[in-house]
C-alpha positions, 0 to 999 in steps of 0.5 A, a space after each residue: 354268539 347269538 343264542 338261537 345259533 347257539 342252539 342250533 349248534 348244539 342240536 346238531 352235535 347231538 343229532 349227529 348221535 342218533 340211530 343211523 337211517 336205514 339201508 334199503 336194498 335193491 335185488 341186483 344179483 351177486 356177480 362172481 368176479 373170481 378175484 383173491 383178496 388183497 389186505 384191506 386197509 386195517 390194522 393188524 392186531 395182536 393180542 396186545 397192540 397194533 403192528 401195522 397198517 396198509 394204505 391204498 397209494 396212488 402214484 402219479 407224474 405231473 400229467 396225472 398219470 399213473 407210475 408203474 414198477 415202482 418197488 419198495 425202496 421207491 417209497 419212504 412213510 413219514 408217520 408224524 414226520 418221522 420215517 417208519 419201517 416198510 413192511 411191504 409194498 404190492 403194485 395193483 393193476 387191475 387191467 393185468 389178468 395175473 394182478 387183479 384185486 377186489 375194487 368197487 365203485 359206488 356212485 353216490 347220488 346226493 339228493 339231500 343237498 341239491 334240488 330235484 332238477 339237479 338230480 333229474 340232470 345227473 340221472 340223465 348224465 348217469 345214463 349216458 355214462 352207462 350207455 357209453 360204457 358199453 354192456 359191462 363196466 371195467 369194475 363192479 359198480 353200484 349206486 347208492 341213492 341218499 334221500 331222507 330218510 333211508 339211503 337205497 343201495 344195491 345188494 351187490 355191485 355189478 358190471 352189468 350196465 343193463 342192471 345199474 341203468 334199471 336201479 337208476 330208473 327205478 329210483 327216478 318214479 319215486 324221487 321226491 325233493 327233501 323238505 327242511 327248514 330254512 336258514 340254518 336249520 336246514 343247514 344243520 338238518 342236511 349235514 346230520 341226514 348227510 353224515 349219517 347215510 355216509 356211515 350207512 354206506 361205510 357200515 355196509 361196505 365193511 362187510 364186503 373185502 376189497 378197496 371201495 372207492 365212493 364217489 359222492 356226486 354233489 357240492 355236500 353240505 355247508 360251505 366253511 366254517 362260520 366265526 359265529 358258530 364255533 363249538 364250545 365246552 361238551 359240544 365241542 368235545 362231542 363234535 371231536 368224537 364224531 370227527 374220529 368216529 367219521 375218520 375211523 369208519 371210512 378207514 375200516 371199510 377201506 373207502 377212499 371218498 371222492 367228491 364230484 360237483 358237477 354244479 360248479 358252473 356258470 361262473 360259480 367259484 368253488 369254496 376252498 375254505 374246507 382245506 385247513 381242515 384236512 390236516 386233522 386234530 389231535 385236541 377237541 379244543 381244536 374241533 370245528 364244523 369244518 372238519 366234517 365238510 363233505 371235501 375235507 373228509 374226501 381228501 383226509 381219505 385220500 380222494 379227490 375233490 372235482 368241480 368245474 365241468 358239468 360233463 359228469 361221465 368225465 368227472 367219473 371216469 377221473 376217479 375211477 383211474 384211481 382204481 386202475 393202477 395203484 399201491 398197496 403200502 404196508 408199514 410197522 405203527 409207531 407208539 400211540 401215546 394216548 388215546 385218539 393220538 391223530 397221527 399225519 401220514 406222508 408217502 414220498 416217492 424217490 422219482 423225479 416229478 412224481 407224487 403220492 396221494 393216500 390218506 391224510 392220517 389215522 387216529 391211533 390208540 395206546 
């Protein structure tokens, strides 16, 4: 490995543990929802051990349409390929006044990994999305504007499209392009900033009950593993710890991360080399930088990776549909034999042509 690349890789891992950026908040008033909380995606803990965990599960047919009226007997949960005892299955349908649940949408505008022209174009598309939605959105929504050195978030989600439009306009005027080093150094800086601000959003969101759909608008950081930059030794151990931390942060905040890349157009081909990293790892010796790419984190959280269209409002609608109808599945946790033991999760549904999408796994502790 080239010495300069090794130094770069070592620095980025160190920098990932730097203090998180400050969160700036805009004064959007709280909107009362009158909704009753349901169980968060958190482990249920007793004095001596973890007993159960809950998952947000999307059940869809071949066309992608949600499948209603499923019962506990229709679900099978495999934890590390072993069937588990299901404690409960709760159907969530936000369109029904009798079965509301606290669900919110966070639209994250990535001004770190794209140029100024792209961000301005996205602002215009987001205004069109709000305009076509009328005065009120179906779900409480907030914006997060990701820009070095801070992530700017609204205090509370709101359905009021006028308030959301004002937030967009207030950040459009103060926008400035992110300046980073060129080449590999710039890639490292952008990855560091992006991951830190993702953690800031998760920390802020964890304070609120309920499920959050975080729609990250942008291509993310990096396009795959560099065979000449494989981490080694202590650097690999630090990277492994960061992988665990990212997984736990999203899980504790009950965030489903959805990636929307409206920049895939004009013949550009989406890079699928993130897919081998979605399955997760239990050993620091297998840690690679691909485990922290945006599409990897999105797929691991149970979210979608969308591209191939510049129709941003349509892509947002596809993600928001995840919140309209889903299931909260709770099952008893198996024993973890050692610290940071990665457990894969697979949910099967006993209905023809019905598939489930949920979190890919979690890190268990003994």
